[in-house]
N, CA, C, O and CB atoms as a CASP TS submission, in Angstrom:
PFRMAT TS
TARGET T0000
AUTHOR 0000-0000-0000
METHOD Language model
MODEL 1
PARENT N/A
ATOM      1  N   MET     1     108.492  69.480 142.533  1.00  0.00           N
ATOM      2  CA  MET     1     109.527  68.962 141.682  1.00  0.00           C
ATOM      3  C   MET     1     109.213  67.501 141.384  1.00  0.00           C
ATOM      4  O   MET     1     108.702  66.778 142.240  1.00  0.00           O
ATOM      5  CB  MET     1     110.920  69.122 142.336  1.00  0.00           C
ATOM      6  N   ARG     2     109.516  67.084 140.188  1.00  0.00           N
ATOM      7  CA  ARG     2     109.204  65.713 139.786  1.00  0.00           C
ATOM      8  C   ARG     2     110.490  64.903 139.639  1.00  0.00           C
ATOM      9  O   ARG     2     111.468  65.363 139.049  1.00  0.00           O
ATOM     10  CB  ARG     2     108.403  65.699 138.462  1.00  0.00           C
ATOM     11  N   ALA     3     110.468  63.700 140.184  1.00  0.00           N
ATOM     12  CA  ALA     3     111.583  62.769 140.032  1.00  0.00           C
ATOM     13  C   ALA     3     111.057  61.524 139.333  1.00  0.00           C
ATOM     14  O   ALA     3     109.963  61.042 139.626  1.00  0.00           O
ATOM     15  CB  ALA     3     112.232  62.412 141.417  1.00  0.00           C
ATOM     16  N   VAL     4     111.851  61.019 138.412  1.00  0.00           N
ATOM     17  CA  VAL     4     111.501  59.795 137.702  1.00  0.00           C
ATOM     18  C   VAL     4     112.579  58.766 138.022  1.00  0.00           C
ATOM     19  O   VAL     4     113.760  58.979 137.748  1.00  0.00           O
ATOM     20  CB  VAL     4     111.374  60.037 136.148  1.00  0.00           C
ATOM     21  N   VAL     5     112.157  57.652 138.602  1.00  0.00           N
ATOM     22  CA  VAL     5     113.071  56.570 138.958  1.00  0.00           C
ATOM     23  C   VAL     5     112.838  55.423 137.984  1.00  0.00           C
ATOM     24  O   VAL     5     111.728  54.899 137.883  1.00  0.00           O
ATOM     25  CB  VAL     5     112.864  56.105 140.446  1.00  0.00           C
ATOM     26  N   THR     6     113.882  55.040 137.274  1.00  0.00           N
ATOM     27  CA  THR     6     113.811  53.915 136.339  1.00  0.00           C
ATOM     28  C   THR     6     114.559  52.745 136.962  1.00  0.00           C
ATOM     29  O   THR     6     115.743  52.856 137.281  1.00  0.00           O
ATOM     30  CB  THR     6     114.412  54.291 134.933  1.00  0.00           C
ATOM     31  N   VAL     7     113.871  51.634 137.132  1.00  0.00           N
ATOM     32  CA  VAL     7     114.433  50.443 137.774  1.00  0.00           C
ATOM     33  C   VAL     7     114.520  49.334 136.733  1.00  0.00           C
ATOM     34  O   VAL     7     113.546  49.041 136.039  1.00  0.00           O
ATOM     35  CB  VAL     7     113.568  49.994 139.004  1.00  0.00           C
ATOM     36  N   MET     8     115.698  48.720 136.633  1.00  0.00           N
ATOM     37  CA  MET     8     115.924  47.640 135.665  1.00  0.00           C
ATOM     38  C   MET     8     116.643  46.480 136.343  1.00  0.00           C
ATOM     39  O   MET     8     117.388  46.685 137.302  1.00  0.00           O
ATOM     40  CB  MET     8     116.745  48.150 134.449  1.00  0.00           C
ATOM     41  N   PRO     9     116.422  45.250 135.846  1.00  0.00           N
ATOM     42  CA  PRO     9     117.200  44.127 136.363  1.00  0.00           C
ATOM     43  C   PRO     9     118.680  44.343 136.038  1.00  0.00           C
ATOM     44  O   PRO     9     119.023  44.851 134.970  1.00  0.00           O
ATOM     45  CB  PRO     9     116.695  42.780 135.767  1.00  0.00           C
ATOM     46  N   LYS    10     119.540  43.956 136.963  1.00  0.00           N
ATOM     47  CA  LYS    10     120.979  44.059 136.713  1.00  0.00           C
ATOM     48  C   LYS    10     121.377  43.085 135.608  1.00  0.00           C
ATOM     49  O   LYS    10     120.720  42.068 135.387  1.00  0.00           O
ATOM     50  CB  LYS    10     121.789  43.776 138.010  1.00  0.00           C
ATOM     51  N   ALA    11     122.460  43.417 134.924  1.00  0.00           N
ATOM     52  CA  ALA    11     122.988  42.524 133.892  1.00  0.00           C
ATOM     53  C   ALA    11     123.299  41.169 134.526  1.00  0.00           C
ATOM     54  O   ALA    11     123.844  41.101 135.628  1.00  0.00           O
ATOM     55  CB  ALA    11     124.264  43.131 133.218  1.00  0.00           C
ATOM     56  N   GLY    12     122.955  40.116 133.838  1.00  0.00           N
ATOM     57  CA  GLY    12     123.222  38.774 134.335  1.00  0.00           C
ATOM     58  C   GLY    12     122.127  38.205 135.218  1.00  0.00           C
ATOM     59  O   GLY    12     122.160  37.020 135.550  1.00  0.00           O
ATOM     60  N   VAL    13     121.163  39.018 135.603  1.00  0.00           N
ATOM     61  CA  VAL    13     120.045  38.543 136.427  1.00  0.00           C
ATOM     62  C   VAL    13     118.943  38.045 135.500  1.00  0.00           C
ATOM     63  O   VAL    13     118.585  38.717 134.533  1.00  0.00           O
ATOM     64  CB  VAL    13     119.511  39.675 137.376  1.00  0.00           C
ATOM     65  N   LEU    14     118.410  36.871 135.800  1.00  0.00           N
ATOM     66  CA  LEU    14     117.325  36.304 135.004  1.00  0.00           C
ATOM     67  C   LEU    14     116.153  37.281 134.962  1.00  0.00           C
ATOM     68  O   LEU    14     115.737  37.811 135.992  1.00  0.00           O
ATOM     69  CB  LEU    14     116.876  34.937 135.579  1.00  0.00           C
ATOM     70  N   ASP    15     115.625  37.512 133.758  1.00  0.00           N
ATOM     71  CA  ASP    15     114.505  38.436 133.567  1.00  0.00           C
ATOM     72  C   ASP    15     113.389  37.697 132.832  1.00  0.00           C
ATOM     73  O   ASP    15     113.273  37.823 131.612  1.00  0.00           O
ATOM     74  CB  ASP    15     114.950  39.716 132.775  1.00  0.00           C
ATOM     75  N   PRO    16     112.559  36.922 133.557  1.00  0.00           N
ATOM     76  CA  PRO    16     111.521  36.138 132.896  1.00  0.00           C
ATOM     77  C   PRO    16     110.497  36.998 132.154  1.00  0.00           C
ATOM     78  O   PRO    16     109.990  36.580 131.113  1.00  0.00           O
ATOM     79  CB  PRO    16     110.815  35.283 133.910  1.00  0.00           C
ATOM     80  N   GLN    17     110.187  38.177 132.663  1.00  0.00           N
ATOM     81  CA  GLN    17     109.237  39.048 131.977  1.00  0.00           C
ATOM     82  C   GLN    17     109.828  39.525 130.649  1.00  0.00           C
ATOM     83  O   GLN    17     109.131  39.552 129.635  1.00  0.00           O
ATOM     84  CB  GLN    17     108.862  40.258 132.870  1.00  0.00           C
ATOM     85  N   GLY    18     111.085  39.894 130.651  1.00  0.00           N
ATOM     86  CA  GLY    18     111.752  40.299 129.416  1.00  0.00           C
ATOM     87  C   GLY    18     111.793  39.169 128.407  1.00  0.00           C
ATOM     88  O   GLY    18     111.567  39.385 127.216  1.00  0.00           O
ATOM     89  N   LYS    19     112.086  37.948 128.885  1.00  0.00           N
ATOM     90  CA  LYS    19     112.105  36.780 127.992  1.00  0.00           C
ATOM     91  C   LYS    19     110.731  36.540 127.383  1.00  0.00           C
ATOM     92  O   LYS    19     110.618  36.264 126.189  1.00  0.00           O
ATOM     93  CB  LYS    19     112.569  35.526 128.752  1.00  0.00           C
ATOM     94  N   ALA    20     109.683  36.644 128.201  1.00  0.00           N
ATOM     95  CA  ALA    20     108.320  36.427 127.710  1.00  0.00           C
ATOM     96  C   ALA    20     107.941  37.478 126.668  1.00  0.00           C
ATOM     97  O   ALA    20     107.311  37.154 125.662  1.00  0.00           O
ATOM     98  CB  ALA    20     107.318  36.454 128.877  1.00  0.00           C
ATOM     99  N   ILE    21     108.318  38.722 126.901  1.00  0.00           N
ATOM    100  CA  ILE    21     108.033  39.783 125.933  1.00  0.00           C
ATOM    101  C   ILE    21     108.776  39.517 124.631  1.00  0.00           C
ATOM    102  O   ILE    21     108.201  39.648 123.550  1.00  0.00           O
ATOM    103  CB  ILE    21     108.426  41.165 126.502  1.00  0.00           C
ATOM    104  N   GLY    22     110.041  39.146 124.726  1.00  0.00           N
ATOM    105  CA  GLY    22     110.823  38.839 123.529  1.00  0.00           C
ATOM    106  C   GLY    22     110.222  37.695 122.742  1.00  0.00           C
ATOM    107  O   GLY    22     110.150  37.743 121.514  1.00  0.00           O
ATOM    108  N   HIS    23     109.790  36.663 123.454  1.00  0.00           N
ATOM    109  CA  HIS    23     109.169  35.504 122.804  1.00  0.00           C
ATOM    110  C   HIS    23     107.869  35.917 122.103  1.00  0.00           C
ATOM    111  O   HIS    23     107.610  35.510 120.970  1.00  0.00           O
ATOM    112  CB  HIS    23     108.888  34.383 123.842  1.00  0.00           C
ATOM    113  N   ALA    24     107.059  36.726 122.784  1.00  0.00           N
ATOM    114  CA  ALA    24     105.791  37.183 122.206  1.00  0.00           C
ATOM    115  C   ALA    24     106.027  38.064 120.980  1.00  0.00           C
ATOM    116  O   ALA    24     105.299  37.959 119.993  1.00  0.00           O
ATOM    117  CB  ALA    24     104.971  37.952 123.255  1.00  0.00           C
ATOM    118  N   LEU    25     107.029  38.922 121.037  1.00  0.00           N
ATOM    119  CA  LEU    25     107.344  39.766 119.879  1.00  0.00           C
ATOM    120  C   LEU    25     107.737  38.918 118.677  1.00  0.00           C
ATOM    121  O   LEU    25     107.310  39.186 117.554  1.00  0.00           O
ATOM    122  CB  LEU    25     108.474  40.748 120.221  1.00  0.00           C
ATOM    123  N   ALA    26     108.550  37.895 118.917  1.00  0.00           N
ATOM    124  CA  ALA    26     108.942  36.996 117.828  1.00  0.00           C
ATOM    125  C   ALA    26     107.717  36.289 117.262  1.00  0.00           C
ATOM    126  O   ALA    26     107.596  36.127 116.047  1.00  0.00           O
ATOM    127  CB  ALA    26     109.980  35.960 118.319  1.00  0.00           C
ATOM    128  N   GLY    27     106.802  35.865 118.144  1.00  0.00           N
ATOM    129  CA  GLY    27     105.582  35.202 117.702  1.00  0.00           C
ATOM    130  C   GLY    27     104.672  36.105 116.890  1.00  0.00           C
ATOM    131  O   GLY    27     103.883  35.630 116.073  1.00  0.00           O
ATOM    132  N   LEU    28     104.781  37.406 117.115  1.00  0.00           N
ATOM    133  CA  LEU    28     103.981  38.371 116.360  1.00  0.00           C
ATOM    134  C   LEU    28     104.663  38.796 115.056  1.00  0.00           C
ATOM    135  O   LEU    28     104.155  39.644 114.322  1.00  0.00           O
ATOM    136  CB  LEU    28     103.704  39.597 117.217  1.00  0.00           C
ATOM    137  N   GLY    29     105.812  38.196 114.788  1.00  0.00           N
ATOM    138  CA  GLY    29     106.489  38.488 113.535  1.00  0.00           C
ATOM    139  C   GLY    29     107.509  39.609 113.596  1.00  0.00           C
ATOM    140  O   GLY    29     108.004  40.052 112.560  1.00  0.00           O
ATOM    141  N   PHE    30     107.826  40.071 114.787  1.00  0.00           N
ATOM    142  CA  PHE    30     108.847  41.110 114.915  1.00  0.00           C
ATOM    143  C   PHE    30     110.217  40.452 115.022  1.00  0.00           C
ATOM    144  O   PHE    30     110.712  40.189 116.117  1.00  0.00           O
ATOM    145  CB  PHE    30     108.573  42.018 116.151  1.00  0.00           C
ATOM    146  N   GLY    31     110.816  40.192 113.867  1.00  0.00           N
ATOM    147  CA  GLY    31     112.134  39.567 113.848  1.00  0.00           C
ATOM    148  C   GLY    31     113.214  40.596 114.142  1.00  0.00           C
ATOM    149  O   GLY    31     112.973  41.802 114.084  1.00  0.00           O
ATOM    150  N   GLY    32     114.375  40.118 114.450  1.00  0.00           N
ATOM    151  CA  GLY    32     115.502  41.011 114.664  1.00  0.00           C
ATOM    152  C   GLY    32     115.543  41.664 116.031  1.00  0.00           C
ATOM    153  O   GLY    32     116.369  42.546 116.263  1.00  0.00           O
ATOM    154  N   VAL    33     114.675  41.255 116.940  1.00  0.00           N
ATOM    155  CA  VAL    33     114.718  41.798 118.297  1.00  0.00           C
ATOM    156  C   VAL    33     115.668  40.935 119.102  1.00  0.00           C
ATOM    157  O   VAL    33     115.480  39.724 119.214  1.00  0.00           O
ATOM    158  CB  VAL    33     113.291  41.842 118.955  1.00  0.00           C
ATOM    159  N   GLY    34     116.689  41.567 119.661  1.00  0.00           N
ATOM    160  CA  GLY    34     117.650  40.843 120.486  1.00  0.00           C
ATOM    161  C   GLY    34     117.108  40.649 121.890  1.00  0.00           C
ATOM    162  O   GLY    34     115.927  40.362 122.087  1.00  0.00           O
ATOM    163  N   GLU    35     117.982  40.808 122.842  1.00  0.00           N
ATOM    164  CA  GLU    35     117.592  40.646 124.239  1.00  0.00           C
ATOM    165  C   GLU    35     116.577  41.717 124.641  1.00  0.00           C
ATOM    166  O   GLU    35     116.699  42.878 124.251  1.00  0.00           O
ATOM    167  CB  GLU    35     118.828  40.710 125.154  1.00  0.00           C
ATOM    168  N   VAL    36     115.587  41.317 125.416  1.00  0.00           N
ATOM    169  CA  VAL    36     114.583  42.243 125.948  1.00  0.00           C
ATOM    170  C   VAL    36     114.711  42.236 127.466  1.00  0.00           C
ATOM    171  O   VAL    36     114.717  41.173 128.086  1.00  0.00           O
ATOM    172  CB  VAL    36     113.123  41.847 125.494  1.00  0.00           C
ATOM    173  N   ARG    37     114.813  43.413 128.060  1.00  0.00           N
ATOM    174  CA  ARG    37     114.852  43.559 129.513  1.00  0.00           C
ATOM    175  C   ARG    37     113.639  44.394 129.914  1.00  0.00           C
ATOM    176  O   ARG    37     113.386  45.442 129.320  1.00  0.00           O
ATOM    177  CB  ARG    37     116.202  44.227 130.000  1.00  0.00           C
ATOM    178  N   ALA    38     112.899  43.946 130.902  1.00  0.00           N
ATOM    179  CA  ALA    38     111.702  44.659 131.358  1.00  0.00           C
ATOM    180  C   ALA    38     111.967  45.243 132.746  1.00  0.00           C
ATOM    181  O   ALA    38     112.469  44.557 133.637  1.00  0.00           O
ATOM    182  CB  ALA    38     110.457  43.711 131.383  1.00  0.00           C
ATOM    183  N   GLY    39     111.628  46.491 132.907  1.00  0.00           N
ATOM    184  CA  GLY    39     111.797  47.165 134.188  1.00  0.00           C
ATOM    185  C   GLY    39     110.546  47.938 134.541  1.00  0.00           C
ATOM    186  O   GLY    39     109.449  47.621 134.082  1.00  0.00           O
ATOM    187  N   LYS    40     110.727  48.962 135.366  1.00  0.00           N
ATOM    188  CA  LYS    40     109.588  49.786 135.759  1.00  0.00           C
ATOM    189  C   LYS    40     110.035  51.237 135.893  1.00  0.00           C
ATOM    190  O   LYS    40     111.205  51.528 136.145  1.00  0.00           O
ATOM    191  CB  LYS    40     108.967  49.277 137.088  1.00  0.00           C
ATOM    192  N   VAL    41     109.077  52.130 135.719  1.00  0.00           N
ATOM    193  CA  VAL    41     109.315  53.567 135.869  1.00  0.00           C
ATOM    194  C   VAL    41     108.367  54.082 136.940  1.00  0.00           C
ATOM    195  O   VAL    41     107.158  53.857 136.875  1.00  0.00           O
ATOM    196  CB  VAL    41     109.112  54.337 134.510  1.00  0.00           C
ATOM    197  N   ILE    42     108.924  54.772 137.924  1.00  0.00           N
ATOM    198  CA  ILE    42     108.130  55.334 139.008  1.00  0.00           C
ATOM    199  C   ILE    42     108.269  56.853 138.949  1.00  0.00           C
ATOM    200  O   ILE    42     109.382  57.376 139.007  1.00  0.00           O
ATOM    201  CB  ILE    42     108.583  54.771 140.405  1.00  0.00           C
ATOM    202  N   GLU    43     107.151  57.562 138.834  1.00  0.00           N
ATOM    203  CA  GLU    43     107.151  59.026 138.810  1.00  0.00           C
ATOM    204  C   GLU    43     106.733  59.531 140.183  1.00  0.00           C
ATOM    205  O   GLU    43     105.716  59.104 140.730  1.00  0.00           O
ATOM    206  CB  GLU    43     106.199  59.578 137.697  1.00  0.00           C
ATOM    207  N   LEU    44     107.521  60.439 140.730  1.00  0.00           N
ATOM    208  CA  LEU    44     107.269  60.983 142.060  1.00  0.00           C
ATOM    209  C   LEU    44     107.103  62.496 141.980  1.00  0.00           C
ATOM    210  O   LEU    44     107.969  63.179 141.433  1.00  0.00           O
ATOM    211  CB  LEU    44     108.414  60.615 143.029  1.00  0.00           C
ATOM    212  N   ASP    45     106.014  63.027 142.511  1.00  0.00           N
ATOM    213  CA  ASP    45     105.859  64.472 142.659  1.00  0.00           C
ATOM    214  C   ASP    45     106.323  64.813 144.070  1.00  0.00           C
ATOM    215  O   ASP    45     105.699  64.414 145.053  1.00  0.00           O
ATOM    216  CB  ASP    45     104.364  64.940 142.403  1.00  0.00           C
ATOM    217  N   LEU    46     107.417  65.552 144.159  1.00  0.00           N
ATOM    218  CA  LEU    46     108.024  65.858 145.448  1.00  0.00           C
ATOM    219  C   LEU    46     107.791  67.320 145.815  1.00  0.00           C
ATOM    220  O   LEU    46     107.792  68.193 144.948  1.00  0.00           O
ATOM    221  CB  LEU    46     109.526  65.547 145.422  1.00  0.00           C
ATOM    222  N   ALA    47     107.593  67.579 147.104  1.00  0.00           N
ATOM    223  CA  ALA    47     107.412  68.947 147.585  1.00  0.00           C
ATOM    224  C   ALA    47     108.735  69.712 147.585  1.00  0.00           C
ATOM    225  O   ALA    47     108.742  70.941 147.642  1.00  0.00           O
ATOM    226  CB  ALA    47     106.808  68.940 148.994  1.00  0.00           C
ATOM    227  N   GLU    48     109.837  68.999 147.522  1.00  0.00           N
ATOM    228  CA  GLU    48     111.172  69.609 147.544  1.00  0.00           C
ATOM    229  C   GLU    48     111.361  70.552 146.359  1.00  0.00           C
ATOM    230  O   GLU    48     110.946  70.239 145.243  1.00  0.00           O
ATOM    231  CB  GLU    48     112.263  68.521 147.530  1.00  0.00           C
ATOM    232  N   THR    49     111.985  71.705 146.600  1.00  0.00           N
ATOM    233  CA  THR    49     112.236  72.668 145.522  1.00  0.00           C
ATOM    234  C   THR    49     113.701  72.697 145.098  1.00  0.00           C
ATOM    235  O   THR    49     114.027  73.241 144.042  1.00  0.00           O
ATOM    236  CB  THR    49     111.807  74.059 145.957  1.00  0.00           C
ATOM    237  N   ASP    50     114.578  72.123 145.899  1.00  0.00           N
ATOM    238  CA  ASP    50     115.998  72.080 145.562  1.00  0.00           C
ATOM    239  C   ASP    50     116.284  70.795 144.771  1.00  0.00           C
ATOM    240  O   ASP    50     116.038  69.701 145.277  1.00  0.00           O
ATOM    241  CB  ASP    50     116.884  72.152 146.854  1.00  0.00           C
ATOM    242  N   PRO    51     116.798  70.910 143.540  1.00  0.00           N
ATOM    243  CA  PRO    51     117.022  69.715 142.712  1.00  0.00           C
ATOM    244  C   PRO    51     117.961  68.693 143.345  1.00  0.00           C
ATOM    245  O   PRO    51     117.743  67.488 143.215  1.00  0.00           O
ATOM    246  CB  PRO    51     117.577  70.124 141.380  1.00  0.00           C
ATOM    247  N   ASP    52     119.004  69.164 144.030  1.00  0.00           N
ATOM    248  CA  ASP    52     119.945  68.229 144.652  1.00  0.00           C
ATOM    249  C   ASP    52     119.286  67.446 145.782  1.00  0.00           C
ATOM    250  O   ASP    52     119.515  66.246 145.931  1.00  0.00           O
ATOM    251  CB  ASP    52     121.167  68.979 145.183  1.00  0.00           C
ATOM    252  N   ARG    53     118.479  68.124 146.565  1.00  0.00           N
ATOM    253  CA  ARG    53     117.773  67.431 147.652  1.00  0.00           C
ATOM    254  C   ARG    53     116.699  66.494 147.109  1.00  0.00           C
ATOM    255  O   ARG    53     116.485  65.408 147.648  1.00  0.00           O
ATOM    256  CB  ARG    53     117.139  68.447 148.611  1.00  0.00           C
ATOM    257  N   ALA    54     116.030  66.914 146.047  1.00  0.00           N
ATOM    258  CA  ALA    54     115.020  66.050 145.423  1.00  0.00           C
ATOM    259  C   ALA    54     115.673  64.778 144.901  1.00  0.00           C
ATOM    260  O   ALA    54     115.144  63.682 145.088  1.00  0.00           O
ATOM    261  CB  ALA    54     114.294  66.793 144.274  1.00  0.00           C
ATOM    262  N   ARG    55     116.831  64.924 144.241  1.00  0.00           N
ATOM    263  CA  ARG    55     117.554  63.756 143.731  1.00  0.00           C
ATOM    264  C   ARG    55     117.985  62.842 144.878  1.00  0.00           C
ATOM    265  O   ARG    55     117.841  61.622 144.797  1.00  0.00           O
ATOM    266  CB  ARG    55     118.784  64.198 142.913  1.00  0.00           C
ATOM    267  N   ALA    56     118.511  63.435 145.937  1.00  0.00           N
ATOM    268  CA  ALA    56     118.956  62.640 147.083  1.00  0.00           C
ATOM    269  C   ALA    56     117.785  61.883 147.707  1.00  0.00           C
ATOM    270  O   ALA    56     117.922  60.716 148.072  1.00  0.00           O
ATOM    271  CB  ALA    56     119.625  63.540 148.135  1.00  0.00           C
ATOM    272  N   ALA    57     116.637  62.544 147.829  1.00  0.00           N
ATOM    273  CA  ALA    57     115.460  61.882 148.402  1.00  0.00           C
ATOM    274  C   ALA    57     115.002  60.730 147.515  1.00  0.00           C
ATOM    275  O   ALA    57     114.698  59.645 148.011  1.00  0.00           O
ATOM    276  CB  ALA    57     114.312  62.890 148.594  1.00  0.00           C
ATOM    277  N   ALA    58     114.952  60.959 146.207  1.00  0.00           N
ATOM    278  CA  ALA    58     114.518  59.904 145.284  1.00  0.00           C
ATOM    279  C   ALA    58     115.508  58.745 145.278  1.00  0.00           C
ATOM    280  O   ALA    58     115.100  57.586 145.199  1.00  0.00           O
ATOM    281  CB  ALA    58     114.357  60.466 143.860  1.00  0.00           C
ATOM    282  N   GLU    59     116.804  59.043 145.361  1.00  0.00           N
ATOM    283  CA  GLU    59     117.820  57.982 145.442  1.00  0.00           C
ATOM    284  C   GLU    59     117.605  57.131 146.691  1.00  0.00           C
ATOM    285  O   GLU    59     117.686  55.904 146.637  1.00  0.00           O
ATOM    286  CB  GLU    59     119.247  58.588 145.449  1.00  0.00           C
ATOM    287  N   GLU    60     117.331  57.789 147.812  1.00  0.00           N
ATOM    288  CA  GLU    60     117.092  57.068 149.067  1.00  0.00           C
ATOM    289  C   GLU    60     115.826  56.216 148.975  1.00  0.00           C
ATOM    290  O   GLU    60     115.804  55.083 149.457  1.00  0.00           O
ATOM    291  CB  GLU    60     116.980  58.059 150.244  1.00  0.00           C
ATOM    292  N   MET    61     114.772  56.755 148.359  1.00  0.00           N
ATOM    293  CA  MET    61     113.537  55.988 148.171  1.00  0.00           C
ATOM    294  C   MET    61     113.798  54.752 147.321  1.00  0.00           C
ATOM    295  O   MET    61     113.301  53.666 147.620  1.00  0.00           O
ATOM    296  CB  MET    61     112.449  56.861 147.518  1.00  0.00           C
ATOM    297  N   ALA    62     114.578  54.923 146.265  1.00  0.00           N
ATOM    298  CA  ALA    62     114.899  53.792 145.390  1.00  0.00           C
ATOM    299  C   ALA    62     115.687  52.739 146.154  1.00  0.00           C
ATOM    300  O   ALA    62     115.393  51.547 146.069  1.00  0.00           O
ATOM    301  CB  ALA    62     115.695  54.263 144.158  1.00  0.00           C
ATOM    302  N   ARG    63     116.684  53.187 146.896  1.00  0.00           N
ATOM    303  CA  ARG    63     117.538  52.252 147.632  1.00  0.00           C
ATOM    304  C   ARG    63     116.770  51.496 148.711  1.00  0.00           C
ATOM    305  O   ARG    63     117.006  50.308 148.933  1.00  0.00           O
ATOM    306  CB  ARG    63     118.702  52.996 148.261  1.00  0.00           C
ATOM    307  N   ARG    64     115.846  52.192 149.383  1.00  0.00           N
ATOM    308  CA  ARG    64     115.154  51.584 150.515  1.00  0.00           C
ATOM    309  C   ARG    64     113.868  50.854 150.166  1.00  0.00           C
ATOM    310  O   ARG    64     113.455  49.957 150.901  1.00  0.00           O
ATOM    311  CB  ARG    64     114.850  52.623 151.507  1.00  0.00           C
ATOM    312  N   LEU    65     113.210  51.225 149.038  1.00  0.00           N
ATOM    313  CA  LEU    65     111.909  50.628 148.761  1.00  0.00           C
ATOM    314  C   LEU    65     111.655  50.303 147.293  1.00  0.00           C
ATOM    315  O   LEU    65     111.182  49.211 146.976  1.00  0.00           O
ATOM    316  CB  LEU    65     110.848  51.538 149.239  1.00  0.00           C
ATOM    317  N   LEU    66     111.960  51.225 146.406  1.00  0.00           N
ATOM    318  CA  LEU    66     111.513  51.092 145.017  1.00  0.00           C
ATOM    319  C   LEU    66     112.270  50.035 144.227  1.00  0.00           C
ATOM    320  O   LEU    66     111.745  49.506 143.248  1.00  0.00           O
ATOM    321  CB  LEU    66     111.644  52.407 144.322  1.00  0.00           C
ATOM    322  N   ALA    67     113.487  49.722 144.634  1.00  0.00           N
ATOM    323  CA  ALA    67     114.295  48.729 143.922  1.00  0.00           C
ATOM    324  C   ALA    67     114.880  47.736 144.917  1.00  0.00           C
ATOM    325  O   ALA    67     115.037  48.037 146.100  1.00  0.00           O
ATOM    326  CB  ALA    67     115.426  49.412 143.110  1.00  0.00           C
ATOM    327  N   ASN    68     115.193  46.565 144.422  1.00  0.00           N
ATOM    328  CA  ASN    68     115.922  45.579 145.207  1.00  0.00           C
ATOM    329  C   ASN    68     117.384  45.697 144.786  1.00  0.00           C
ATOM    330  O   ASN    68     117.746  45.230 143.706  1.00  0.00           O
ATOM    331  CB  ASN    68     115.358  44.105 144.991  1.00  0.00           C
ATOM    332  N   PRO    69     118.234  46.311 145.613  1.00  0.00           N
ATOM    333  CA  PRO    69     119.614  46.574 145.205  1.00  0.00           C
ATOM    334  C   PRO    69     120.426  45.321 144.876  1.00  0.00           C
ATOM    335  O   PRO    69     121.463  45.416 144.220  1.00  0.00           O
ATOM    336  CB  PRO    69     120.308  47.329 146.281  1.00  0.00           C
ATOM    337  N   VAL    70     119.977  44.173 145.315  1.00  0.00           N
ATOM    338  CA  VAL    70     120.698  42.931 145.025  1.00  0.00           C
ATOM    339  C   VAL    70     120.545  42.545 143.558  1.00  0.00           C
ATOM    340  O   VAL    70     121.504  42.086 142.938  1.00  0.00           O
ATOM    341  CB  VAL    70     120.194  41.794 145.927  1.00  0.00           C
ATOM    342  N   ILE    71     119.349  42.725 142.996  1.00  0.00           N
ATOM    343  CA  ILE    71     119.095  42.255 141.625  1.00  0.00           C
ATOM    344  C   ILE    71     118.695  43.358 140.651  1.00  0.00           C
ATOM    345  O   ILE    71     118.544  43.105 139.455  1.00  0.00           O
ATOM    346  CB  ILE    71     118.020  41.217 141.646  1.00  0.00           C
ATOM    347  N   GLU    72     118.520  44.596 141.160  1.00  0.00           N
ATOM    348  CA  GLU    72     118.077  45.681 140.284  1.00  0.00           C
ATOM    349  C   GLU    72     119.001  46.892 140.414  1.00  0.00           C
ATOM    350  O   GLU    72     119.577  47.153 141.470  1.00  0.00           O
ATOM    351  CB  GLU    72     116.625  46.081 140.613  1.00  0.00           C
ATOM    352  N   SER    73     119.120  47.612 139.314  1.00  0.00           N
ATOM    353  CA  SER    73     119.807  48.903 139.337  1.00  0.00           C
ATOM    354  C   SER    73     118.765  49.974 139.041  1.00  0.00           C
ATOM    355  O   SER    73     117.674  49.667 138.561  1.00  0.00           O
ATOM    356  CB  SER    73     120.998  48.953 138.298  1.00  0.00           C
ATOM    357  N   TRP    74     119.096  51.226 139.326  1.00  0.00           N
ATOM    358  CA  TRP    74     118.140  52.300 139.083  1.00  0.00           C
ATOM    359  C   TRP    74     118.886  53.570 138.708  1.00  0.00           C
ATOM    360  O   TRP    74     120.078  53.732 138.966  1.00  0.00           O
ATOM    361  CB  TRP    74     117.249  52.539 140.321  1.00  0.00           C
ATOM    362  N   ARG    75     118.132  54.454 138.091  1.00  0.00           N
ATOM    363  CA  ARG    75     118.642  55.795 137.823  1.00  0.00           C
ATOM    364  C   ARG    75     117.524  56.783 138.129  1.00  0.00           C
ATOM    365  O   ARG    75     116.340  56.474 137.994  1.00  0.00           O
ATOM    366  CB  ARG    75     119.143  55.939 136.337  1.00  0.00           C
ATOM    367  N   VAL    76     117.929  57.972 138.544  1.00  0.00           N
ATOM    368  CA  VAL    76     116.983  59.013 138.938  1.00  0.00           C
ATOM    369  C   VAL    76     117.172  60.218 138.034  1.00  0.00           C
ATOM    370  O   VAL    76     118.296  60.668 137.809  1.00  0.00           O
ATOM    371  CB  VAL    76     117.168  59.409 140.431  1.00  0.00           C
ATOM    372  N   ALA    77     116.077  60.733 137.524  1.00  0.00           N
ATOM    373  CA  ALA    77     116.082  61.985 136.767  1.00  0.00           C
ATOM    374  C   ALA    77     115.154  62.953 137.484  1.00  0.00           C
ATOM    375  O   ALA    77     114.035  62.594 137.848  1.00  0.00           O
ATOM    376  CB  ALA    77     115.635  61.766 135.269  1.00  0.00           C
ATOM    377  N   VAL    78     115.617  64.176 137.687  1.00  0.00           N
ATOM    378  CA  VAL    78     114.811  65.203 138.348  1.00  0.00           C
ATOM    379  C   VAL    78     114.409  66.226 137.299  1.00  0.00           C
ATOM    380  O   VAL    78     115.243  66.728 136.545  1.00  0.00           O
ATOM    381  CB  VAL    78     115.591  65.880 139.530  1.00  0.00           C
ATOM    382  N   GLU    79     113.112  66.526 137.265  1.00  0.00           N
ATOM    383  CA  GLU    79     112.563  67.457 136.279  1.00  0.00           C
ATOM    384  C   GLU    79     111.882  68.613 136.990  1.00  0.00           C
ATOM    385  O   GLU    79     111.397  68.451 138.110  1.00  0.00           O
ATOM    386  CB  GLU    79     111.569  66.741 135.334  1.00  0.00           C
ATOM    387  N   GLY    80     111.840  69.768 136.359  1.00  0.00           N
ATOM    388  CA  GLY    80     111.119  70.913 136.906  1.00  0.00           C
ATOM    389  C   GLY    80     111.935  71.689 137.905  1.00  0.00           C
ATOM    390  O   GLY    80     113.098  71.383 138.169  1.00  0.00           O
ATOM    391  N   SER    81     111.301  72.700 138.452  1.00  0.00           N
ATOM    392  CA  SER    81     111.982  73.509 139.470  1.00  0.00           C
ATOM    393  C   SER    81     110.988  74.010 140.492  1.00  0.00           C
ATOM    394  O   SER    81     111.367  74.710 141.431  1.00  0.00           O
ATOM    395  CB  SER    81     112.722  74.693 138.829  1.00  0.00           C
TER
END
């Protein structure tokens, strides 16, 4: 089973990478781009076959390692069976 964890900076948290991307886009002539937030996507191939258990495991991985709960939020999507 595959789990996809998307990690993003929480609202109100400084995002220097997002700011740099936004600045670079403007420099390349891409006008009209508002705020840019940069995060990460982690794909996990799990041996678990139960979707609820796979989601719970991925949530625990995100909470304990993949994200910093103080400054980042995350969401988990489980794919396959």
